[in-house]
N, C-alpha and C positions, 0 to 999 in steps of 0.2 A: 360178434356173437354174444348173446346174453343167456344165461341159464338161471332159472329160479327154482328153489327147492321148497316144497310144502310137505313138512313131516317126511314121509317115506317116498313121496312121489317126486320125480324129476321130469321137468318139461323143458325142452330146448326150443328157442325161438331166434330168428334172425331179424334184427331191427336196425333202423338208423339211429340217430342220436336221441330220438324221442320215442317213447312208448305211448302212442296216441290212444290206444284202446284202454278202457278202464280195467283195473285189476281189483279183485275182492280179497280182503283180508278178514278172516273171521275173528270172533271174540277170543282174546288171549292167544292168538296165533301169530307166528312169525313167518314172513316170507323172505326168502333170500334170492337176490339177483347177483350174478357175476358179471362185472364189467371189465373187459380187457383193454388196457391202455395201449394205444398205438403211436401216440405222439407225446413225448415227454417234454416238449418245448412249450406246451400250452397249459394254462390253468384248466382244471376240470371242476364243474359244479354239478352237484346232485340235488335235484329239487323234487320234493314230495308235495303233490297237490291233492288235498282231500276233495272229493267230489260230493259224496252223499253218505248218509248213515249218521248215527248219533255219536260215533266215536271220533277220536282224535289220534290218528296213527302217528307213531314216532319213527325217526330215521336214525340209523347208525351206519357208518362206513368204515371198513377195516382194510388197511393196506399194509402188508408185510408186518402183521401183528400190532400195528398202531391203529387205534380206534378213535373215530370222531363221532360225537353224538349231537343230535338236535331234537329237543323236546318242547319246542314252542307250541302254544295253542294254535290250531289250524295249520298253516303252511310251515314246512321245515326245509331248510337248505343247508348244505355243507359245501364249501369251496376249498379245494386243495391247490395251492399255487404250484407252478411248474418247478421251482427250485426245491421245494419240499418233496415233490413227486419224484424228481431225479434222485434225491437222497434215499428215499424209501425203496426205490426200485433199482438201486445201484447193483449191477451184476445180474439183474433179472429182466432185462429189456424184452426178451422174447416171450416171457411168460408172466410179466407183472400184471396183476389184476386187483380189483377191489371187490370185496364182499359187501353188498349193499342190503341191509336188512330193514324190514318194515314190521313194526309190532302194532297189533290192533287191540286197544282196550275193549272195544266192542266192534261188531262187524262194520266195515267201511269200504266204500268204493274209492279208489284213488288212481292217480297216474304218477309214474316216477320217470324223471327225465335226467339223462346224463349229458351235459353240454361241454364240448371241448373245442367248438368252432366259434367263429365270430358272430354267428347268427343262428337262431333257432327257427325251424319251420313250424308255422302255426297251422294247425288243421282247422278247416272252416267250421266255425261254431263251437269249438272245443276250448274251454278256459285253460289258461296256463299261468301258474303262480310264478312269481319272481321276487328277487330282493336285491336292493342296491344301496351302496353308500352315497352320501351327498356328492353330487357332481359326476357320478359314474353312469355310464350308458349300458343298456342292454339292447341288442338288435334282433329283429325278427324278420323272417321271410314269409310273405303271404302271396298266394296265387289264386286267381279266379277266372271265370270265363268273361268275355267282353260284354259290355252293356249291362253290367250288374251294379246295383247300388250296394255300397259297402259301409258297414258300421264297425268302428274300432273303438273299444271302450277299455280304459284302464281304471280300475277301482282300487284305490289304496286302502288296505286294511290297517296299516300302520304307517305313519309319516305321510309324505307327499311326493308325487311324481309329476313329470310333464311328458307329453306325448307328441311325437312328430312322425311324418311319413314322407317318403319320396317315391316318385315313379321309378321303376326299374331297380337296379341292384346297388346304386350308390347310397351310402349311409347318411341319413339326415342328422342334423345337430341343431343346437339352439340358434345358431347364426345362419345355417344353410339348410333349408327344407322347402318342400313343395306344399306341405300342409302342416298346420299347427292346430292342436285340439282346442276346442272351446271348453271353458271351465264350467262345470255344473256342480257347485259346491266344491269339494276337493276331487270329484270325479272328472276324468279327462275323456272327452268324446269327440271322435272324428266321423263325419259322414261325407262320402265322396262317391263318384261314379267312375267305373272302369270303362272309359271310352276308347274306341278304336283309334289308334294313332297317338294316344297319350301314354298311359301306363301299359298299353298293350304293344308297344314297340318291341319290348323284350319278350322273347319266347320262353314260356314256362314249360313245365313237364306235362306230358300227356296232352289232353285236350284243353288245358288251361294255358292261355298265352298272355295273361295280364299279370304283371309282377309288381309288387310293392315291397319296399323295405321300411320297416317300422322301428322307431327308436323310442325307448322309455328312459327318461333321465331322472335319477334320484334328486329330489329337490327339498330335502328336509335335513336341517342341522340337528341331528339326534343328540340327546343329552348324554348318551354313553356311546363311545366309538364302537363298541361291540354290537350295538343295535343297528338294524337296517330299516330302510323303508321297504315295506312288503306290499305287494300288489297282486291283483288278478287281472290278466289281459285276455280279451277275446276279440277275434275278428270274424265277422259274419257277412257273407254275400246273400243276395236276395232270397234264393230258393232254399237255403240251408236252415236247419233247425239248430238253435243255440242250446247247449247243455248248461243247466243251472247247477251251481255249487251250493251245498248245504249251508244255509244261514248267511250267505253272502248276497246282498242286494245288487242287482244288475240294472244299469240305466238303459232305457229304450226310448225310441221316438218313432211314431208311426203317423203317416199322412191320413187325412180324413177318409173314412170308409176303406181303409186298408188293414191288413192283418200281419202280425209277426208271430213266429212259432218257436216254442221252447220245449225242452224235454228234461224231466227229472227222474233219475233212476233210484228206485228203492231197493236196498240190498237185502233186507230181511222183512218178512211179513209181520203184521200184528200191531205196529205203532200207528198213531195218527199222523197224517200228513197235512200241513198247512201251506197253502199257496196264496200269496198276497200280491196285489198290485197297488202301489201307492201313487195316486195322481199328483203330478206337479202342474201340468196344464191339461186342458181338454177333458175328455171323458173316455178313458179306456175301459173296455169290458172284458170279462174273463170267461174262457171256455176250456173245458178239460175232458180228456178221454184217455182210457188205457188201451184202446184198440185202434182208433183213428189217428194217424200220425199228424194230420193237419185239421184239428177240430175247428169248426166254424159255427156261425149262427144257425146253420141248418143241419149240422151233424156233430153232436157232442153228447157227453154223458152227464156232466155237471156244469153249472155256469153261475156267474154272479154279475148282475146288471145294474148295480146301484149307480146313482149319479155321483161321480167322484171316484173314490178308492173302492176296491173290491177284494173279497177274500173268500176262499173255499176251504173247509176242513173235510178231509176224507178219513173217516173212522176206520181203523184196522186196515190200513192200506196193504195191498198185495205186494209180493216181491215181483215187481215188474217195472216197466217204463211208463210214466205218465206224461202224456203230450198236452201241451198248453197252447192255446191261441189267444192272443190279445188283439181285440178289434177296436180300432179308433173310430168312435162315433163322430169325432171331429179331431183335428190335429192334436196329438197327445204326446206329452213327455211324461215319463213315469219311471218307477223302479219296480222290478219284479223279484220276488224272493220265495224260495221253497225251504221248508224246515220240517224235519221229523220231530214229533213231540213224544217224548218218553218221560213219564212222570218219575221214573226211577233214576234218571241221570240229570246232569247239569248242563246239557247242551244249550248253547246260546246263539243268538243272532248277532251279527256284526253291525255296529253303528258306524257310519261313515261321516267324517267331519263335515258339518253343514248340510247334510242331506236328510230330509224328513223320511220317517218310516212308519207306515200305517200298522196298527196292531189291533187284535181283539183279545179280551181276557174275560173269563167267566167269574161270577161271584165266588170269592174265596180262593181263587187260583192265582198263580204267579207266572209271569213271562220274563225270561232272563235275556239280557243283552250284554255285550262286551264292547268297551271303547278303549282305544289305545291313545295315550297322550305322549307326544314326542319330547316336549320341552316345557319348562315352567311358563305358565300363561294363565289367563282367565278362561274358564270353560263354563258354558251354560247348558244344563240339561233341561229341556222343555217338554212337558207332557200336555198336549193340547187335546181337549175332549170334544168328540162329536156326539157321543151318546153315553150316558152313564156317569160313574164316578170312580175312576181309577186313582191310585196313590203311587208315589214315586219314592224309591230308595236307591241311593248311589253310594257305593263303597269303594274306597281306594284300596286295592288288594295288598300292596306292600305294607301299608301302615295299619290297615283294618279300620280306619276312620270312616264313619258313615254319616250321610246327610239325608234327611227325611223331609218330604213335602206331602202333606195329606189334607190339604184344604179341599172344599167342594169345588169341582170343576178343574180348571187348568192348574197344574203344579209346576213350579220352577225351582231348580237347585242351581245356584250360581256359586262357583268356587274360585276365589281370587288366589293368585299365586299357587295354582294347583300343581302338585308334584307330578313329574313324568311317571309313566307306567300304565298298568292295566286297571281299568275301572269296571266294576260289575254294576249293572243297572237293572233293577227289578221293578216291574210294574205289577202292582197288586190290585185285584179287582174287588173294591169295596162293594160294587154292584157289577153286573154284566156291563161291559164298556167297549166302545169303539173309540180309538184314539190315534193320535199321531205323535211320535216321539222323535226328538232330535238331540244330538250332542254337537255343540258348536264352540270352537275356539274364537277368541276375539279377532285373530288374524284372518280367519277364513270367512266368517260371516255366514248366516243361515240362508239357505235357499227357500224362498217363499213359494207356497203352492197357490195357484190361481184360485181366488175366491175364498180362501181359508184364512181367517184372522188368527194371529198368535199374540201372546202377551209378552211384554218385556218390562224391565225396570232399570233405572239408571241413577247413578250418583251424580251430583253436580259436576258439570263440565266434562262428563264422560260421553262416549259414543257407543251405540250398538250398530252393527253392520249387517246388511241383508242383500239379497239379489233376487231378481225375478227373470226367468228365461222366457222370452217372447217368441212363440213359434207361429203366430198368425198376426196379420196386420189389417184385418178387416174391421176391427173395433178399436176404440180409444183404450189406452192404458191409464188406469187411475190407481194411485197409491194414496192411502188415507191413514192418518194416525189419530186414534181416539184416546185422549188422556183420561185416566182415572183419578190421578192427582198430579199436581205440578203442571209444567208447560213445556212439553217436548217440541223441538223443531225438526223439520224434514228436509233432506237433501237427496238429490238423484244425479247420477252421472252415467254417461254411456262409456266413458273411457277410464275414469279413475276408480280403482277398486275400492278405495276408502274415501268417499266424498266427505267434505268438511265445510265449515263456514267460509273457508278460504279457497276451496277448490271444488266446484260443483257446476253442473249445467242447469239444474232446476232447484228452486228453494221455495219452501212455504214456512213463514215465520210468524203466523198469526197467534194471538193468545188463545189457548184452548185447542180446538180441533184444527188439524192441518191436512190439506189435500192438494195433490198435484195431478193434473190430467195431461197426458201427452196425446194429442190428436192422432188418429190413424194415418193422416196424411204425412206426419213426420215420424211415424213409428218404424223401426227397423227390426229385422230378425236378429236375435242374439240376446245377450245378457245385459240387463240394466242394474247398476249398483246403487244401493240405497243406504242411507244412514239416518239414525235418529239421535238427536243431540239434546242434552239437558243444560241449557244456558244459565238458568237462574237458581236451580235447586234440584233436589232429588225428585224423581217422578216415576210413575208407572203408567203403562199405556197398552193398547193393542194396535197392531199394524196389519194392514190388508192391502194386497195388490191384486187387481183383477183386470182382465181384458176380455172376459167372456160375459160380463154383466149377470153373474149368478154367484151370490155370496152365501157361504154357509154360516148360519147364526149359531152361537153357543148359548146354552141355557143360562139366563140371568146376566149376560154380558152385553152392554150397550155397544152399538156400532154406528159411528158417525158417517155421514155422506153428504154430498151436495148434488143438486139436480137442477137442470135447466127447465124452463117452462115447457109443458107438454111432453116432457121426456119421462122415461120410466126406469126404475131399478128393480132387480129381481133378487129374491132371497130364498134360501131353503133352510128349513128347520126339521130335524129328525127327532120325533117325540121319543123319550126314553121308555115309555110303557103305554099300553092301551088304557082307556078309561081314566085319563088324568086330565085335570083342568089346565088349560093353556091360556095365557094372557099375552097378547101382542100389544105393545105400546109404541106409538109414533109421536115424538116430540119435535117441535120446530124451534130453531133459534132465529131464523129469518124466513119470511115467506110462508106459504101455505101449500098443502098437498093432501092427497087422499091415499088410503091404504086398502088393498084388496087381498083376500086370503082364500086359497083353495087347497083341499087335501086330495085332489085327484091326480 
C-alpha cells in the first residue's frame, strides 16, 4: 500500500513495486509517498525519474527519523541496504515504513519507483531511470505479445553501461546471454523479434505470453566511489507509443517507409516546446499532433520534412500530451529529443558521450546543454554548422574554468586531462543557426552522421576515433579525410574499436587526402570503427562517412572525394539567407569532371 499526501489532501493507491503512471508535482510543492517494508532481508532502492517539465525534482527518504537525500540534476536515487534497514526497523517489523518526499522547484511530471526485488517490471514504452556501480547489474522483466518487433535502448546520462537480454526468466550476464546490445556511441541498443516458440515459451501475464529478462551492467570506473553510472532504459514493442523524457535524447531506428510513435507530456501551459530529430543515417521526417495519437504523413498538425535532421518549435504549448510520428523515408537511425524552453530558468539538454545532437538557436539567444565526465581524460566538444554562425562556450562547473570557441563556422573545444564532473555547454547564436553538437571522450569516439562532415585536429602521433553505423547495404560505404594542414592517415576496422597503424582492416596512407571505399558486396550491417592518425606532425582535417551518396556541404569548407569514370556524387548546401551570392568551386587533383547545380 502506498499513500501520498499533497498539502491537506490524502489519496490512497494500491501499487506493485513500480508506480508506472506519471505524477505531477507543482512549483515549490512537496509530495509524500508512504512505502511499507515487508521484507527486511533485501536492499530497497527508491528511484525518481523526471519525465517532463522545466524543473528538477529532488528526493528524500526518511526511515525511523533517519533521512537520506538525493539532489542530483535529473535522476535521483537512494538505496538502503538490508542491514541498515533491519537496524532502523528493529522492533517495528509490522509497521516499519519509509516517508518518500519529492520536492518540485518548478512543475514537473515524474515517476517514483521503490525496488526491493531482483527485477523491475518495465512498462511498454515507458522510460525508467537507474543507477549502478561499476560491475553491478540491474535486472528488468518485460512482456509483450507474439510476433512483435522489440526495441530496447539504454541511454547513459553519466558514466557507461552495457545491455543484455535473455528469453524467459533467466538472468543474462556478460558471459551468458541470448542478446548483446550494439553500441551507438555510448548508447546501447537491442532490436529483436518476439517469435512464437522462442521468447514466447514462457507464459506472461494477461494476454502477453512473450517474456524477456533484461540486464544493465555498470561499466564505468567512476573517479569517486560515491558516484554512479546513471542511465535511462526503455523497452518498446511495435504498436506502443514511447514516452520521451525532458532533455534526454532517445535513439531510434526505423525501416524504409515505416513509422515510429512517441509522446511528450507538457505539465504546464505557456512555455515553448522544442522537438528535434537528429539524423545519423537515412532521412527521418517529423509529424506532430496534440489530438491524433499516431500522426502520419496524411494526418498531422505540424511537421518538418528537411533532408537530414528536423525540428519543430511549438510556441506557448498547451498543458496536454503531444504525439509524435517519425517517418523513415529510407532506413533511418536517429535520436529524438523533446525540451521545454523557458527563458527564465536554466533547463538543459543532456549530451551523450559520442552522440551528435542537432540544435537550432536564434540570433542573440543561447541554448544550454549538460555533459558529465566520469574520469580524467581528453574530451572534445564539437559544434558543426549547417546554417549560420553559432559560437561555443564550455564551463567546468566545479572549477568555473571556461573555454570559448567563436570562429566563423565550425567551433571545437578540446580539453586535455579534463577533470571529472559536470560541464555546462552553451551555444550562442551570433546569427540564426542550425547546428550539430557533440561531446566525445577519446575512449568512446564520436559517431558520424551519414553525409555530414565534421572537423578535427591532432597533435603529432595522436589518434582521433570515430564510428559509423551502417543500416543499409545497397550502396558502397566511403570514408574520406580532407586535410586543412598536415597529413592525416585513415584506418577502418569492423572488429577493433580503436583501429591503429598496427591493427586495422582498411588503411589509406596517401599524402594529402585519404579515402576508403568498402563496396556494397562486402558491406555488413552494424558499426564500423574509424581512426585518424597524425604520423608526421600536427594536423587539422574534416572527416566524412557516407553510404547514401548525399553529402552536406559547410559554408567555406572544402570537401575531398574520388570518383570513377561516368559515376556521380551528390551534395546538398543550405543557403544561410536569401538574395546572397553563392560561389561553387570544383578543383581536380587528378582527372577531369563536370559540375551541375539545381535549387529545385
